[in-house]
Biopython code that builds the backbone (N, CA, C, O; Angstrom):
import numpy as np
from Bio.PDB.StructureBuilder import StructureBuilder

atoms = [
    (1, "MET", "N", (152.620, -72.028, -200.646)),
    (1, "MET", "CA", (152.644, -72.435, -202.035)),
    (1, "MET", "C", (153.831, -71.785, -202.743)),
    (1, "MET", "O", (154.058, -70.581, -202.617)),
    (2, "THR", "N", (154.560, -72.568, -203.462)),
    (2, "THR", "CA", (155.739, -72.089, -204.179)),
    (2, "THR", "C", (155.313, -71.537, -205.540)),
    (2, "THR", "O", (154.616, -72.203, -206.306)),
    (3, "THR", "N", (155.745, -70.311, -205.823)),
    (3, "THR", "CA", (155.408, -69.681, -207.097)),
    (3, "THR", "C", (156.583, -69.796, -208.068)),
    (3, "THR", "O", (157.688, -70.184, -207.688)),
    (4, "LYS", "N", (156.321, -69.453, -209.315)),
    (4, "LYS", "CA", (157.391, -69.450, -210.313)),
    (4, "LYS", "C", (158.469, -68.443, -209.939)),
    (4, "LYS", "O", (159.657, -68.664, -210.176)),
    (5, "LYS", "N", (158.036, -67.337, -209.351)),
    (5, "LYS", "CA", (158.977, -66.300, -208.924)),
    (5, "LYS", "C", (159.908, -66.838, -207.830)),
    (5, "LYS", "O", (161.110, -66.573, -207.843)),
    (6, "ASP", "N", (159.337, -67.600, -206.883)),
    (6, "ASP", "CA", (160.140, -68.214, -205.816)),
    (6, "ASP", "C", (161.155, -69.188, -206.392)),
    (6, "ASP", "O", (162.312, -69.215, -205.975)),
    (7, "LEU", "N", (160.714, -69.982, -207.347)),
    (7, "LEU", "CA", (161.613, -70.965, -207.972)),
    (7, "LEU", "C", (162.733, -70.275, -208.741)),
    (7, "LEU", "O", (163.879, -70.725, -208.718)),
    (8, "ARG", "N", (162.399, -69.185, -209.420)),
    (8, "ARG", "CA", (163.408, -68.444, -210.177)),
    (8, "ARG", "C", (164.444, -67.836, -209.235)),
    (8, "ARG", "O", (165.642, -67.874, -209.519)),
    (9, "LEU", "N", (163.985, -67.274, -208.113)),
    (9, "LEU", "CA", (164.897, -66.700, -207.122)),
    (9, "LEU", "C", (165.822, -67.780, -206.563)),
    (9, "LEU", "O", (167.027, -67.564, -206.433)),
    (10, "ALA", "N", (165.261, -68.932, -206.236)),
    (10, "ALA", "CA", (166.049, -70.046, -205.695)),
    (10, "ALA", "C", (167.124, -70.480, -206.682)),
    (10, "ALA", "O", (168.276, -70.699, -206.306)),
    (11, "LYS", "N", (166.740, -70.600, -207.933)),
    (11, "LYS", "CA", (167.671, -71.025, -208.983)),
    (11, "LYS", "C", (168.788, -69.992, -209.178)),
    (11, "LYS", "O", (169.948, -70.345, -209.391)),
    (12, "THR", "N", (168.415, -68.720, -209.102)),
    (12, "THR", "CA", (169.388, -67.647, -209.304)),
    (12, "THR", "C", (170.401, -67.589, -208.168)),
    (12, "THR", "O", (171.594, -67.412, -208.413)),
    (13, "ILE", "N", (169.946, -67.735, -206.944)),
    (13, "ILE", "CA", (170.867, -67.747, -205.799)),
    (13, "ILE", "C", (171.859, -68.899, -205.956)),
    (13, "ILE", "O", (173.062, -68.721, -205.767)),
    (14, "LYS", "N", (171.354, -70.056, -206.296)),
    (14, "LYS", "CA", (172.217, -71.231, -206.477)),
    (14, "LYS", "C", (173.229, -70.995, -207.596)),
    (14, "LYS", "O", (174.406, -71.327, -207.454)),
    (15, "LYS", "N", (172.770, -70.420, -208.711)),
    (15, "LYS", "CA", (173.655, -70.158, -209.854)),
    (15, "LYS", "C", (174.807, -69.237, -209.448)),
    (15, "LYS", "O", (175.969, -69.530, -209.729)),
    (16, "TYR", "N", (174.482, -68.130, -208.791)),
    (16, "TYR", "CA", (175.526, -67.186, -208.389)),
    (16, "TYR", "C", (176.444, -67.775, -207.322)),
    (16, "TYR", "O", (177.640, -67.482, -207.305)),
    (17, "ARG", "N", (175.898, -68.598, -206.435)),
    (17, "ARG", "CA", (176.735, -69.250, -205.412)),
    (17, "ARG", "C", (177.757, -70.156, -206.086)),
    (17, "ARG", "O", (178.937, -70.144, -205.735)),
    (18, "LYS", "N", (177.301, -70.936, -207.047)),
    (18, "LYS", "CA", (178.203, -71.857, -207.751)),
    (18, "LYS", "C", (179.240, -71.096, -208.572)),
    (18, "LYS", "O", (180.405, -71.489, -208.628)),
    (19, "GLN", "N", (178.812, -70.004, -209.209)),
    (19, "GLN", "CA", (179.758, -69.188, -209.977)),
    (19, "GLN", "C", (180.850, -68.621, -209.079)),
    (19, "GLN", "O", (181.995, -68.470, -209.505)),
    (20, "ALA", "N", (180.495, -68.310, -207.836)),
    (20, "ALA", "CA", (181.470, -67.787, -206.884)),
    (20, "ALA", "C", (182.366, -68.893, -206.327)),
    (20, "ALA", "O", (183.370, -68.613, -205.674)),
    (21, "GLY", "N", (181.999, -70.153, -206.588)),
    (21, "GLY", "CA", (182.793, -71.275, -206.112)),
    (21, "GLY", "C", (182.560, -71.611, -204.647)),
    (21, "GLY", "O", (183.409, -72.225, -204.001)),
    (22, "PHE", "N", (181.403, -71.204, -204.125)),
    (22, "PHE", "CA", (181.078, -71.444, -202.714)),
    (22, "PHE", "C", (180.185, -72.662, -202.560)),
    (22, "PHE", "O", (179.327, -72.934, -203.400)),
    (23, "THR", "N", (180.399, -73.383, -201.484)),
    (23, "THR", "CA", (179.462, -74.419, -201.085)),
    (23, "THR", "C", (178.338, -73.723, -200.305)),
    (23, "THR", "O", (178.453, -72.548, -199.957)),
    (24, "GLN", "N", (177.281, -74.439, -200.042)),
    (24, "GLN", "CA", (176.205, -73.877, -199.215)),
    (24, "GLN", "C", (176.741, -73.539, -197.827)),
    (24, "GLN", "O", (176.346, -72.539, -197.228)),
    (25, "GLU", "N", (177.627, -74.366, -197.332)),
    (25, "GLU", "CA", (178.203, -74.136, -196.009)),
    (25, "GLU", "C", (179.003, -72.838, -195.971)),
    (25, "GLU", "O", (178.847, -72.037, -195.049)),
    (26, "VAL", "N", (179.855, -72.628, -196.966)),
    (26, "VAL", "CA", (180.680, -71.420, -197.005)),
    (26, "VAL", "C", (179.794, -70.179, -197.127)),
    (26, "VAL", "O", (180.014, -69.189, -196.430)),
    (27, "LEU", "N", (178.798, -70.232, -198.009)),
    (27, "LEU", "CA", (177.895, -69.090, -198.160)),
    (27, "LEU", "C", (177.170, -68.802, -196.859)),
    (27, "LEU", "O", (177.038, -67.643, -196.465)),
    (28, "SER", "N", (176.705, -69.827, -196.197)),
    (28, "SER", "CA", (175.974, -69.626, -194.942)),
    (28, "SER", "C", (176.850, -68.953, -193.890)),
    (28, "SER", "O", (176.381, -68.076, -193.164)),
    (29, "ILE", "N", (178.094, -69.348, -193.802)),
    (29, "ILE", "CA", (179.013, -68.749, -192.829)),
    (29, "ILE", "C", (179.248, -67.280, -193.161)),
    (29, "ILE", "O", (179.214, -66.427, -192.275)),
    (30, "LYS", "N", (179.484, -66.987, -194.434)),
    (30, "LYS", "CA", (179.759, -65.612, -194.850)),
    (30, "LYS", "C", (178.546, -64.697, -194.681)),
    (30, "LYS", "O", (178.691, -63.509, -194.391)),
    (31, "VAL", "N", (177.353, -65.257, -194.864)),
    (31, "VAL", "CA", (176.124, -64.467, -194.736)),
    (31, "VAL", "C", (175.666, -64.380, -193.279)),
    (31, "VAL", "O", (174.995, -63.426, -192.885)),
    (32, "GLY", "N", (176.035, -65.386, -192.487)),
    (32, "GLY", "CA", (175.635, -65.386, -191.079)),
    (32, "GLY", "C", (174.299, -66.057, -190.835)),
    (32, "GLY", "O", (173.552, -65.677, -189.934)),
    (33, "VAL", "N", (174.006, -67.071, -191.660)),
    (33, "VAL", "CA", (172.789, -67.860, -191.487)),
    (33, "VAL", "C", (173.188, -69.333, -191.458)),
    (33, "VAL", "O", (174.345, -69.675, -191.700)),
    (34, "SER", "N", (172.232, -70.191, -191.164)),
    (34, "SER", "CA", (172.555, -71.618, -191.122)),
    (34, "SER", "C", (172.637, -72.197, -192.535)),
    (34, "SER", "O", (172.045, -71.676, -193.480)),
    (35, "GLU", "N", (173.379, -73.274, -192.644)),
    (35, "GLU", "CA", (173.473, -73.966, -193.925)),
    (35, "GLU", "C", (172.092, -74.466, -194.351)),
    (35, "GLU", "O", (171.758, -74.445, -195.536)),
    (36, "LYS", "N", (171.308, -74.908, -193.400)),
    (36, "LYS", "CA", (169.951, -75.390, -193.676)),
    (36, "LYS", "C", (169.110, -74.276, -194.299)),
    (36, "LYS", "O", (168.298, -74.529, -195.189)),
    (37, "TYR", "N", (169.307, -73.052, -193.830)),
    (37, "TYR", "CA", (168.561, -71.915, -194.380)),
    (37, "TYR", "C", (168.919, -71.705, -195.849)),
    (37, "TYR", "O", (168.040, -71.449, -196.671)),
    (38, "ILE", "N", (170.195, -71.811, -196.181)),
    (38, "ILE", "CA", (170.625, -71.687, -197.582)),
    (38, "ILE", "C", (170.001, -72.814, -198.402)),
    (38, "ILE", "O", (169.562, -72.588, -199.530)),
    (39, "GLN", "N", (169.957, -74.016, -197.850)),
    (39, "GLN", "CA", (169.319, -75.137, -198.541)),
    (39, "GLN", "C", (167.846, -74.827, -198.805)),
    (39, "GLN", "O", (167.335, -75.094, -199.893)),
    (40, "TYR", "N", (167.171, -74.265, -197.811)),
    (40, "TYR", "CA", (165.763, -73.900, -197.972)),
    (40, "TYR", "C", (165.587, -72.823, -199.043)),
    (40, "TYR", "O", (164.645, -72.879, -199.832)),
    (41, "LEU", "N", (166.490, -71.846, -199.069)),
    (41, "LEU", "CA", (166.403, -70.786, -200.079)),
    (41, "LEU", "C", (166.557, -71.364, -201.473)),
    (41, "LEU", "O", (165.813, -71.011, -202.388)),
    (42, "GLU", "N", (167.531, -72.257, -201.631)),
    (42, "GLU", "CA", (167.822, -72.821, -202.949)),
    (42, "GLU", "C", (166.799, -73.861, -203.400)),
    (42, "GLU", "O", (166.793, -74.260, -204.564)),
    (43, "SER", "N", (165.953, -74.292, -202.505)),
    (43, "SER", "CA", (164.888, -75.229, -202.881)),
    (43, "SER", "C", (163.523, -74.540, -202.854)),
    (43, "SER", "O", (162.486, -75.192, -202.974)),
    (44, "ALA", "N", (163.535, -73.215, -202.695)),
    (44, "ALA", "CA", (162.322, -72.388, -202.695)),
    (44, "ALA", "C", (161.365, -72.728, -201.556)),
    (44, "ALA", "O", (160.158, -72.516, -201.666)),
    (45, "LYS", "N", (161.908, -73.251, -200.473)),
    (45, "LYS", "CA", (161.081, -73.532, -199.301)),
    (45, "LYS", "C", (160.992, -72.315, -198.386)),
    (45, "LYS", "O", (160.123, -72.246, -197.517)),
    (46, "ARG", "N", (161.889, -71.363, -198.584)),
    (46, "ARG", "CA", (161.897, -70.105, -197.827)),
    (46, "ARG", "C", (162.201, -68.976, -198.789)),
    (46, "ARG", "O", (162.841, -69.172, -199.822)),
    (47, "THR", "N", (161.731, -67.787, -198.434)),
    (47, "THR", "CA", (162.048, -66.588, -199.196)),
    (47, "THR", "C", (162.853, -65.682, -198.278)),
    (47, "THR", "O", (162.422, -65.406, -197.159)),
    (48, "PRO", "N", (164.013, -65.213, -198.725)),
    (48, "PRO", "CA", (164.857, -64.398, -197.841)),
    (48, "PRO", "C", (164.271, -63.006, -197.617)),
    (48, "PRO", "O", (163.576, -62.459, -198.473)),
    (49, "SER", "N", (164.565, -62.459, -196.461)),
    (49, "SER", "CA", (164.215, -61.063, -196.212)),
    (49, "SER", "C", (165.118, -60.209, -197.089)),
    (49, "SER", "O", (166.122, -60.692, -197.614)),
    (50, "LEU", "N", (164.764, -58.957, -197.243)),
    (50, "LEU", "CA", (165.583, -58.059, -198.051)),
    (50, "LEU", "C", (166.971, -57.915, -197.437)),
    (50, "LEU", "O", (167.968, -57.825, -198.154)),
    (51, "LYS", "N", (167.031, -57.893, -196.114)),
    (51, "LYS", "CA", (168.316, -57.772, -195.416)),
    (51, "LYS", "C", (169.226, -58.958, -195.757)),
    (51, "LYS", "O", (170.400, -58.768, -196.075)),
    (52, "VAL", "N", (168.695, -60.158, -195.692)),
    (52, "VAL", "CA", (169.482, -61.360, -196.004)),
    (52, "VAL", "C", (169.835, -61.379, -197.485)),
    (52, "VAL", "O", (170.953, -61.741, -197.852)),
    (53, "LEU", "N", (168.902, -60.996, -198.330)),
    (53, "LEU", "CA", (169.167, -60.966, -199.767)),
    (53, "LEU", "C", (170.300, -60.004, -200.096)),
    (53, "LEU", "O", (171.133, -60.291, -200.956)),
    (54, "ARG", "N", (170.334, -58.867, -199.416)),
    (54, "ARG", "CA", (171.425, -57.908, -199.622)),
    (54, "ARG", "C", (172.761, -58.483, -199.163)),
    (54, "ARG", "O", (173.786, -58.263, -199.808)),
    (55, "LYS", "N", (172.756, -59.218, -198.053)),
    (55, "LYS", "CA", (173.989, -59.854, -197.577)),
    (55, "LYS", "C", (174.473, -60.898, -198.575)),
    (55, "LYS", "O", (175.662, -60.977, -198.884)),
    (56, "ILE", "N", (173.542, -61.692, -199.071)),
    (56, "ILE", "CA", (173.896, -62.716, -200.053)),
    (56, "ILE", "C", (174.493, -62.046, -201.290)),
    (56, "ILE", "O", (175.525, -62.481, -201.800)),
    (57, "SER", "N", (173.846, -60.998, -201.764)),
    (57, "SER", "CA", (174.341, -60.267, -202.943)),
    (57, "SER", "C", (175.744, -59.746, -202.714)),
    (57, "SER", "O", (176.611, -59.870, -203.580)),
    (58, "SER", "N", (175.966, -59.166, -201.557)),
    (58, "SER", "CA", (177.272, -58.610, -201.230)),
    (58, "SER", "C", (178.344, -59.694, -201.209)),
    (58, "SER", "O", (179.420, -59.525, -201.782)),
    (59, "VAL", "N", (178.044, -60.796, -200.550)),
    (59, "VAL", "CA", (178.997, -61.900, -200.449)),
    (59, "VAL", "C", (179.304, -62.492, -201.825)),
    (59, "VAL", "O", (180.443, -62.860, -202.110)),
    (60, "LEU", "N", (178.282, -62.578, -202.670)),
    (60, "LEU", "CA", (178.460, -63.158, -204.002)),
    (60, "LEU", "C", (178.950, -62.137, -205.018)),
    (60, "LEU", "O", (179.199, -62.465, -206.178)),
    (61, "ASN", "N", (179.085, -60.895, -204.564)),
    (61, "ASN", "CA", (179.596, -59.809, -205.411)),
    (61, "ASN", "C", (178.731, -59.571, -206.654)),
    (61, "ASN", "O", (179.234, -59.400, -207.764)),
    (62, "VAL", "N", (177.416, -59.565, -206.430)),
    (62, "VAL", "CA", (176.454, -59.255, -207.495)),
    (62, "VAL", "C", (175.463, -58.230, -206.961)),
    (62, "VAL", "O", (175.295, -58.082, -205.751)),
    (63, "GLU", "N", (174.825, -57.540, -207.859)),
    (63, "GLU", "CA", (173.799, -56.579, -207.466)),
    (63, "GLU", "C", (172.539, -57.329, -207.016)),
    (63, "GLU", "O", (172.185, -58.362, -207.584)),
    (64, "THR", "N", (171.877, -56.797, -205.998)),
    (64, "THR", "CA", (170.636, -57.411, -205.522)),
    (64, "THR", "C", (169.617, -57.493, -206.658)),
    (64, "THR", "O", (168.895, -58.482, -206.784)),
    (65, "LYS", "N", (169.568, -56.453, -207.479)),
    (65, "LYS", "CA", (168.608, -56.454, -208.592)),
    (65, "LYS", "C", (168.870, -57.596, -209.571)),
    (65, "LYS", "O", (167.938, -58.098, -210.199)),
    (66, "ASP", "N", (170.129, -58.010, -209.706)),
    (66, "ASP", "CA", (170.446, -59.121, -210.603)),
    (66, "ASP", "C", (169.926, -60.447, -210.054)),
    (66, "ASP", "O", (169.530, -61.329, -210.816)),
    (67, "ILE", "N", (169.930, -60.580, -208.752)),
    (67, "ILE", "CA", (169.395, -61.796, -208.149)),
    (67, "ILE", "C", (167.876, -61.812, -208.267)),
    (67, "ILE", "O", (167.274, -62.871, -208.441)),
    (68, "LEU", "N", (167.263, -60.649, -208.174)),
    (68, "LEU", "CA", (165.815, -60.562, -208.245)),
    (68, "LEU", "C", (165.258, -60.638, -209.664)),
    (68, "LEU", "O", (164.078, -60.936, -209.850)),
    (69, "SER", "N", (166.090, -60.375, -210.659)),
    (69, "SER", "CA", (165.560, -60.352, -212.032)),
    (69, "SER", "C", (165.559, -61.718, -212.687)),
    (69, "SER", "O", (165.143, -61.850, -213.838)),
]
sb = StructureBuilder()
sb.init_structure("model")
sb.init_model(0)
sb.init_chain("A")
sb.init_seg("    ")
for serial, (resi, resn, name, xyz) in enumerate(atoms, 1):
    if name == "N":
        sb.init_residue(resn, " ", resi, " ")
    sb.init_atom(name, np.array(xyz, "f"), 0.0, 1.0, " ", f" {name:<3s}", serial, name[0])
structure = sb.get_structure()
């Protein structure tokens, strides 16, 4: 079941990805996951592990706490 928190996280990842000027494909390559996984994250079908979330934050040059808030 998708929660409001999951939807907010998905929206935030997408927002920061777009601000960085990355496509889902580029982000997936930089993070080391599949493009499909990024699609799942941005549609709230999956929740990233803390390790993946930290990689995403690093690649997007934002604090992990900013993605979580």
